[in-house]
N, C-alpha and C positions, 0 to 999 in steps of 0.2 A: 322779238328777242332773238339773239344769236349766240351760240356757243361754238367757239373754234376748238376742235379737239385735235390732239397730236396724232401723227401716224403711229399705228400700233394699238390704238384704242378704237373699238368698233361700237357705234351707236346702237343701243338696244331699244330704249323707250324714254318718253318724257311725261311728266305729270305736273299739273298746276294745282297749287293749294292756295286758297284765298279766304280771308275772313268773310263773315256773313254780309257786311255792308258793301262789299266790293263785287261788282259784276263786270263781265266782259262779253263781247259779242262774237269774238273769233272762235276758232276751233282749237282744241288742245292737242290735236294730232301733230306730231313733228316728224321731220325727215332730215336725213343728212345728205348733202350733195357730194359731188366728186371730190371736193376739197376737204371733206370731213367736217363741214360746217353744219351745225344743227339749227334749223330755222323753226321759230314758233310764232305764229301770227295770232295775237290776242284780240285784234279788232279794236273796238271802242271800249275803253275801260272807265267805269264810273265808280266813285267812292262817295257814298251817302254820308253826310256829316253826322257824327255822333259824339263830337267833343272828346274823342279819345285818340290822340295822335299815335298811341302805341300800336294801333292795328292798321295803320295806313300803309300797308304793303301787301304784296302777294309773292308767293314762292314758286319757282319752277324747278323741279328736280329732273335731272337728266342722268340716265343710267347708261354707262358704257362698259364694255368688257375689254380688259387688257389682253390682247392677243399674244399668241406664241410667235413672236417675230423678232428679227435681229435688233429692232429698236427698243425692245422692252427687256433688256438684260438687267441683272441686279445692279443697283446703284444708278441706273439711268434716271434723268429728270424728265418728267412728262409735263409739258406746259399747256394750260387751258386758259382761254380768254373769253369772258362773258361780255356781251354788248346788249344795249337796249336803246330804242328810239321811238318817239311818238310826237305828233304835232310838229314834225320837222325839227325836233330837239333831239340831239344825240348825247346820251349819257356817257360819262367817262367810263372807259373799259375797266374791267376787273380781271386781274391775272392770278392764276393759282398754279403752283408747281407741286407735283406729286413725285415722290421717290419710289422707284420700283424695288421691292425686296422679294427675295426668293428663299425657299428652303435650302439649307446647306448643311451637310453632315460631315463631320470628321469621323472616319471609320477605321477601326483597327481589328486585326484578326491574328491571334497569337496562340501558339502551343506552349504548354507549360514546360516542355523540354524538346530540344531539337535533335539531340543524339539519343537514339533509343535502341533497346535490345528487342529481338524478336519476342513477341508475347507481351511486351509492355503495353500499358493503357495510357494514352495521351489525352489530356484535357485541352480542348480548343475553346477559346473565348472570343466572341464577337462583341464589339462595343461601337455604338453610334452616338456621337455627341453633337448637338446642334451648335452651329457657329453663332457667336454673339451677333445680334441684330438681324438674324435670319427669321424666316417665317416657319410655320409648322410644316413638317414633312408628313404627307399623307400616303396611305397604302404602301408602307415601307415593308419590303420583303426581299428575300434572297434565296436562291437555290444553290446548294453546295454539292460538289461532286467529289466523292472519296476515291482515291486511286486503288487499283489492284494492289493488294498487300496491306490494306487498311480497312478494318471492318467496324462499322458503327455499333456501339454498345446500345442495344435496344433500351429505350426508356431513360436514357441518360440526359436528355435535353432538360435544361433548367434555366429559369430566369424569365425575362420579358417575352411576350408573344406566345405563339402556338407553333408546334412543329408537326410536319407530316413526314413519317419515316417509312411510308408504304412501299416506296420504290427502292430496290436494293442498290446500295452504293450512293444514295442520294438523300440529302436532308434539305427539306423545304421549310423555311422559317418565315412566319408572318408577324411583324411587329406592329402593324396597324399605324396609328397616328403617333408621331413623335412630336409632342408639344414643345415649341422652342423655349418656353420659359420653365420647363420642368426638368431640364438636364438630360443626362445620358440614359440610353436604354441598352441593356446588355443581356446576352444569353450565352450559355456554354453547353458543350456536349462532349462525350468521351468516345474514343475510337481505340481499338486494339490492333497492334501490329501483328499481322498474321505470321504464323510460324514458318510459312513458306515464302515470305516476302523476300525480294532480292536484296542481299546484303550489299552495302556500300553504294546503293543507288538512292536517288531522291524519291520521296513519297510526298506528293504535293496535293493538298486539298485546294480546289479552285472553285470559282463561281461559274455556274452554268448560266445564271442570270441574277441580276441584283438591281433594284430600282426603288425610287420613291417619287411622289408627284406633288404638284403645287396645290391641287384641290382634292377634296374627298370625292370618292366614287368616280365613275367614268364621265369624262367631259371632253368635248372636242377641242376646247381651248386650254386645257390644262397642259402643263409642261411636265414631261417625264424625265427624270434624272437617273441616269445609269451609273453604276459604279462597279468596281470589282475588287475582290480581296483574294489573297492566296497565302498559304503557309506551307513551308516545306520542312520535312523532317528527314533524317537519314538513319536507316537501320544498319547497325553494325553488330558485331558479335560480342562486344563488350567483355571479351575474355581477358581480363587483366589480372587474373589470379594465376600465379605460377606455382606449380606443384611438382617438384622434383623428388624422385623416389629411388631408393636403393634397397637391395636385398642381398644379404651375404651370410655365409656360414659362420656362426659364432660359437657353436658347440659341436665338436666332431666326436660322436659317441664311440666310434671304433678306431679313431685316429688314423684313418686311411687317406685323409685329405680330400675326400670326395663327399658329395651329398647323397646320403642314403638313409635308411630307416633309423629312427631315434635321434637323428641329428637335429639341431636347433638352428633356425634361420631368423635373423633380425631384419625387420622391414622398417626403414626410416623414411619419413616424408618431411620435406622442408617446403613450407608454403609461404608465399609473399604476395602482396599486392603491388601494383605499379600503375603507371600512367596517371598518377595524381587522383586516384579514386579510393574511397572507402567501400567496403563490401558488407552491407547490412545483411542480417539473417544468414550468416555464414554457416556452412555445413560441410564437413568432411566425412566420407563413408568408405569403408574398405571391407569387402567380404573376406572371410578366412579362405585362403587359397585351397583348391582341391588337393587332395593327397596330403593335407597337413591338418593339425589340430592346434587351436589357440592355447598357449601356455598361460593359464589363469594368472591374473594380477600383473602381467608384464607390460600392459599398455600404459603409455605415459604421454602427456601433452604439456607443452610449455604455457598454454593458456586455454581458456574456454572450458566447456563442460564435457567430460569424457563418459561415454557409455559403451561398455564392452560386453553387454548381455547378448547381443546378436550381431556379430561383426564388430568392427571398431568404428564408432561414430563420435565426432567432436563437433559441438555447436558453439557458436559465439554470437552475441548480439550484433556486434560490428567488428569485422576484421579491418583495422585501421590502415590507412595508406602507409606503405612501406613497412608494416609490421611483419615480423618473421615468426612463424609458428612451426614448432618442431613436434612431430608425432612419431612414436615408435611402438612396436609390439613384437613379440616373439611367437613363432609357430614351431611345432615339432613335426618332422616328417613321419608320416604314418607307415606302419609295417606293410600295409597293402599297396603302397605307392608303386606303380609299375616301373621296373627298371628301364632306363633309357628314355623315359618320358620326361616332360617338363613340369616344373612347378611354376605357375604363372601368377603374378601378383600385380594388380592395378586397381587403385582406388579412384575416387572422383571428388571434385570440389565444386561447390555451388553456392550461390547467394541470390538475394533479391535483385542485385544489380548486374548479374552475369548469367550466362548460360552454363550448364554443367560441362565440366572439362575433366578429362582423365589425367591421372598422374603420368609423369614422363620418366622413363628409365635412364635416358642419356643426357637430360638437362639441355637438350638441343631443340629449341622450338622450330628450327628451320626444317627438320625432317619429320614433323608430326610428333605424336605422343605414343610412346611404346610401353608395353607392359614389361615389368622385370621378369626374367625367366632364368631359372637354374635347372640344369639337367640332372636328373637322378642317376646315380651310377648305373651304367648299363649292365646287361646280363654277363658281359665278359669283362667288366671292370671299367677301366678308364675310357672316357670319350673325349676326343679332341674336336673342337669345332670353332670356327671364327666367322664373324660377319663383319665385312669391311665395306661400308657404304660411303660413296663419294658424292658431294653436292657442290653447288656454287651459289653465290649471291652477288648482286651488283652493289658494291660498297662505296664507290666514288663515281658519280655520274658527271663526267668532266664538262659536258655541255648542257646539263640539267634538262635533258629532253626525255627522261624516264625510259630510255631505250638502251640496250646493250650495243654500244657502237665504239668506233675507234677512239682511243684516248681514255676510255673508261677503265676503272680498276675493278677486278673481280676477286672475291675471296673464295678459296676452295677449302672445303671441310671434309675430312675423312674420319668417320666414326668407326673406331676399331673396337670390336666387342668379342670377348672370349666367352662363347656360349657353351663351352664344354665343362667337363668335371675336373680337369687338371690345369695347373698353371702352364702358361706358355713361356718359354725361355728363349733368350737371344732373338727377340722379335725385331725384324728389320722391315723397313718400308722403303720402296723405291718408286718414284714417279717422274718419268720424263716430262718436261714442260714443252709442249708442241711449239713449232715455229709459228710466229705471229703473236705470241704471248711473251712478255718480258717480266721476269721475276722482280718483285719489289724487294730490294735488299733489306734483310733483317726481319722480314715478315713471317718467316717460318716458325711455328710454335708447336712443340710436342711435349705436353706436361710430363715430367718424370723421365724424360729421355736422357740417355747417356750422351747422345749427340743428335743434332739435326742441322743439315747444311744443304746448300745448293752449289753444285760444281758441274761445269760443262752442260748447263741447262738440265741437270738431273737432280731432283730433290731426294735426299736420303735421310733416314732417321732410324735410331736404334733404341730399343727398350730392353733392359736386362730381363724383366719379367712382366707379363700381363696376367694377373691372377684370374682364376676361374670366376666367371660372373661379372668381371669388371669391364669397363669401357673407358676409352681415352680418345680425345679428338685431336687430330693433326690438322693444322691450318696453315695456309700461306696465301699471299696475294700476288696477282700478276696483272699487268696493264696490257690492254689490247693495242698492238702496234698500229700505226696509221698506214695500213697497207691495203685496206678494203676499198675498192672503187666506190665512189660516192653514191651510186644508185643501185648497188648490188649487196648481197649478203654472203657470208661464208660461215662454215662450221669449224669447230675445234673438237678434237677427239682426245679424251684423256682416259687412261686406264693403267693405274699403277699396280704394284704387286706387294703382297704381304707374305712374309715367311717367318718361320720359327723352327726350333729344333723338333717340335712335336708335330707340326702340320705340313712341313715342306712349304713350297712356294705356291701362292694362290693369287688370282686376279682380284682387284677391287671390283665392286659392284655398284652400278648407278642407283639401283632401287633397294638394295639391302635385303633382298629376298633370296635366301640361299637355295630354295627349291627350284627356282627357274633359271639357274645359271648366273654367270657374272657378265653383266652388260657394261660396255664402256660408257663413260659420261660424254654425251654429245651436246654441245651448246652452240647457239647461233648468235652471230653479231651482224650488224648492218653498217653500211656506209652512211655518211652524214645526211644524204638526201634520200635514203631508201626508207620504205615503210617498214616499221617494226611489227612483227607478228608473234603471237604466242605459239608455243609448241607443247601441247598438253598430252600427257600420257597417264593412263589409269591402269594400275596394276592391282592384283588381288592375291591374297594369301590367306591361310587359315592355320589354326592350331587347336588341339583338343583341350578345352578349358576345364570341363568336368567329366572325368571318366567314371561314370556311376558304378560300374561293376569292377573297376580296377584291373581290366585285362590289357590295357595299353592299346586297344583297338577302338576304332569308331564304330559303335553299334547303337541300337535303339536305346533311348533314354539318355545318351550322352549329350553334352552341350559343346558346340563348336563355335569359336569366335572367328569371324571373318574380318579381314583388314583390307580396306580399299585405300589406295594411296594415289592421290592426284599430284602430279609434278609438272612444272612448267619449265621446259628447257629452252624456250624461245627467247627472242630479242625484245619482246614487249610483254606487258602484263596481260593476263587473262582475266576478263571481267565477268562478274555475276556467275561464278562457277557453281554448278549444281550437280551433285552425284545422286543417281537414282538406282535403286536396287529392288527388283522383284524377288520375293522370297521363293526359294526352290521348292519343288514338290517334296513331300515326305519330311517336311521340317515345320517347326512352329517357332515363331519369333518370341524371344524372351523379353517380356515387357520392360521398357525403360532401359534396355541394355545398350542402345545406340549412343555413341559418343563421338565427338569430333574434336580435332586439335585446333580448329579455328572455325568461326561461323557458328551455325546452330543446326540442330536437327529440326527440319521443317515439318516432317510427317513420319509417323511410324506405321500407319495402317491406311490402306491395304498393302502398301509398299513403303519402302524407306526412301525419304527424300532428305538430303542434307545440303544446306546452303552454305557454301564455303566462302562466298564473297570474292575478293580479288586475289589472284596469285601473281605476285611479282616474278620477274625472271629469276629462276633458280629456286623458287619457293616450293615447298612440299606441304600438303595437308592430308591428314588421314581421317578416315571414317571407320569405326569398328562397331560391330553388333554381334549378338550371340543368337544362335538357333539351337533348338532342341530337336534331336533326331527322332522322328516318329514315323517309321516306315512299316510296310507290311511284313517284312522279315529282316534278316541281317545279311542280305546279299543284293545290294543295289548301289547305284551311284547318285550322289548329289551333284546336280549340274547347276552352277551359279555363274551369272554374268551380269555385272553392273554396267552403267553407262555414265558418261560425264558430258555436260553441255555448258555453254556459256554464250554471252551476248556477242562475242567477237571471234568465235571459232565454231566449227561444225561439231555436232554431237558425235561422240566416239564411244565405242564399246570397249570394255576392259579386255585385257589379254592375259592368258594364263602364263605366258613366258616372256613377255616384252619383245617378241620377235615377230614383227609384222610380215616377214617373208613367208611364214606358214599360216597366215590368216590371223584373225582376232578370235581366239578360241575361249570357251568358257573354262572356269575353274572346276575341276572334277575331284570329288572326294569319295573314295571307296568306303562303303559301309560293309563291314564284315565282322565275324565273331572270331574268338581266339582259336577256333578249330580250323579256320580257313586261312591258309598261309597267304600272305600278301604277295610274295614273290615265289616263283617256281623256277627251278633250274634243271638243265639237262646237259649232259656232256657225252662226247664220243671221240674216238680216235678216227681221224679222217685221212691220215697218211703216215707212212713210216719210211725210213731210209733203207731198210733191209727187206727185200721182197720175199725173203724166205720165211719171215714170220707172218702169222695170221692172227686176226681177231685182236684180243688184248694181250697176246703174248709178245714180249719184246726181249731183246738181248742187250747185254751190256755194250755201251758205245753206240747204240742205235738212236737215231734222231726221230722223235715222235711229234706229230702235229695233233694237238687236242683242240676240239671245238667245244666251247662252253656257251650255252644259250641261257640267257637270263630273261624270263618272261615277266614283263612289268605291267601289272593291271593299271587301269585308268586311275588317276589321282596323283597325289604327291607322296613321296616316301623319303624319309630322312636317313642320312648316314648309310647310304647304299654302297656296298663294295662287292666286287666279283672275286671270289677266292676259290682256288683249286688246291686240294690237298695232294701232295706229290710224295713219292717214295723219297726217303732221305737221300741227300746228296745227288739229287737229280736237278741240275741247274736249268734255268730258263734261258734260252738263247735269244728269243725275241718274242714280242707280243703285238698283236694288232686288235683294233676294236672297230666294230661296224654297228650301224643301227638299221633295224628293219621296222619302219613306222609309216604312218600316214601323216599325222600332225602332232606337234607338241612334245615329242620325246626328247628331253634335254637332261644333261648331267651337270649339276652345279659346279663341279670341279673341272669340267670340260677337258678331260685328258686328251691330248693329241689334237685339240681344237675340233673335237668330234661334233660339237653343236653346229659347226658351220658346214658340215659335209652333207651331201645328199644321201638318201636311203641306199643301203647296201654298199657304201663306199668305206673301205678299210683305211685306218690310219695307224701309225705306229704309236705305242703308248709305253710309258714307264711302268715297271712292275716292282712291287715291294716283295722281296723274296726272303724267306726264312729257310731253315734247314729242311722243312717239310711242307712248305706252302708257297703259293704265288698269288698276290693280291693286286687288283687294279681298283683304286679308289675312285668312286663315281660321285660321292657326295649326295646331295638331295636330288 
């Protein structure tokens, strides 16, 4: 007997089965030759008569193994031919065709959501479904790797099979045998998006290995089938709740037009959702500002549940898409409020679908979220102060390359804030538009302006009045002329001026921080073939949030809010921006006080880490947090310096004055008590025109040179002026100003451009003179 076997089938053994009346003299051992033909020689076969034709046969069973070879793929036909011969008689051959079938699985791997917020829990589901007509899949298993930024929720595996979670960041799942006729097998697990995951970057769960086999257990001839799955989610800040807030004087107890004791302030917050989302489990919370007391029963809300028992809290099951929620309450200025200090108000909004976000004083998302601040009337009455911040954004990308380049249109925004206690009148704005930028006709807007226009490439605007505590935004658009060589870049410098009857003329400021002087806005653009780069700057400032003893000074027990502001002045976006702040000595972080204008707080301990995501050209994002002063005494300096990093720019330390020329210096806050003066002065006569007079004796008509020394301790100081009291009718002929410093001594008002001068270099400055005094305003 002979069996012709196809290529890909290996002969294993043969067996002969015969009824009892049949005998054979040959051997039952069989072999396969080089042509894969199995020969079996039975010798002489005899069949004793028993009158039963039903058992006149014998059976030969041949066992072969289908090998893992190219000729044994699913759907292939394997042909076998059986032959028999005896007594020189050849029986007709018998043919048999066998179809190869293999295991085949359709696999899916899906997350229940692909856009997530930091801290979200995501459910991943794996499903394996046998294809119709396939065989069983044995030893089915896969090993999944979770990326940095995604953490497996322990014990969350559910469904078919068994899981091994012993290795960090890895899930190994064993589904065993998937029987073709029993349908799909499925399992799921949960993972949490880490609070320090990179925002706006992909988080992909991938397969380290995944396979099933054609036979159970290990076998040299089994076929191993590999597969792979992956699922990607993107972490974003999901900050789609807008919370704009105002604070203004609504009851002036003594009618002086200024904020002081017994006055009433109304705080209004307007909250909306956007980007097509609902906000479930919505909550608004606002602490009662320091130096004020809540006026009972004044809190109101247009929707939701109001609780004013400890601060102002409003909750709502779901804040619907595009719903507008209005919340207001009234506070009374305390009798103990330190004159000249600020009342600061800033609430927060949160929901199950968003990260916590602070309210914003100027309704301008482009410059971060600011607290509302009103200055309490100073010890000498009225205080005049302005903050004028200038920014830009790419509003028309002509070549859609996401770069600031020739042909693009930029929108410039100037936020004008009256941070003083008196209204400003006859407010005027002037901004020269630099060469290389062409004004877009009709684009200038100044709400409430008497006039706004551009002539001879100079933008001007006028406001009759800017009330105390109010803000207004001037904006205009300009197109970058096609003058930049294709492979190079260039910068544009803008710095306008703001003036009023009460303040005189002052420069606009790129970062809006009065204490570090007024910096011009420098932006970068590239040619069509040049590489765009971000230009990130990190500034830091502070204010006294809770003055526990009401002395107007920073001392032990007080709470200070620090503000970190990350700005991108470059031609390209900054990616995966992260701000890191180590807490200074002699302070303690106020739990849950950290807030961001975009992104999310990734970590609060042992240091603060804020993930801000991407910063487009011109974008500004802010991080704020509060520290409680806990030093050994009331005579030390808080030294604070944050840093900012990203995936496409080098890590950068914050600077106290946005002036790289004098190094990147920490922010210094002087801790002192009311008995220790913050500033000290000394004056002396250094020369006279009459050599007959001596000492402090002078005669009528004599010219006297006075030297006035103002010693400024470390830290920042607001509303600084140098004033000399003079005899009546003693006019000032001229005045000069010089600085004696190592690093970082700057005057916000920059008289005589003093900030640009080296140490001990004198510049001429203007003097405000009255009948008996001469004053040089330095600002912060």
